[in-house]
N, C-alpha and C positions, 0 to 999 in steps of 0.2 A: 835699798833696791839697787841692783847692779845695772849699769847702762851697757847695752850690747851694741857694738859697732859692726853689725853684720847686715849685708844688703839682701841676701837670699837665704831661704830655708831649704833644707834637704827633706822634701816630703816623701821621698822614696823609702826612707827608713821606717815610716809609719804604716800601719795596716790600713787597708782601704777605708774602713769605717772611721778611723781617726782622721784621715785626709778629708773626708766629706764633712766631718764635724768642724775641722779647722777652717775649711773654705766657707762654711756657713757663718762661722764667727767673724771671719775676715769681711764678708759681705755686710754683716751687721755693723761692724766698725766703720766701714765706708759710708753707710747710711747715717750713722750716728754723728759723724764729724762732717758730713756734707761734702765729701771729697768727690770731685768730678774727674772723669778720665781726661788724660792729656789729649788735646785735639791739635793736630797739625793744620797749618793754614790750607785753605782750599787750593787745589792745584799743585800741592807739594810733590806729588808723584807723577805729574805730567812731564813729558819729555821737553827738553829745552829746544827753543827754536833758534836756529842760527842762520845768518845771511848767506854764508858760503861754506862749502865743505870740499876739501880736496883729499881724495883717497890716496893712501900710500900703498904702493904695490907690494913691497916686501919689508919685513921687519929690519933686515940688514941695512936698508936704505936710511933708516932713522939713525942707526948707530955707526954709520961709515965715518972713518977718521981720516 
């Protein structure tokens, strides 16, 4: 058996019926092996809180030499 080092499959080349069948098989493999979705920590997408913020009026002010 050949080991494939490919992260993604091109599903667009398959007909619609084959894509549905492949997705069903994929779901059954996830259930069989007990794979859980990756969960990011709570609050991961929350904005950062900062104590102070100073607005820069123009981009040129940042890059002045």
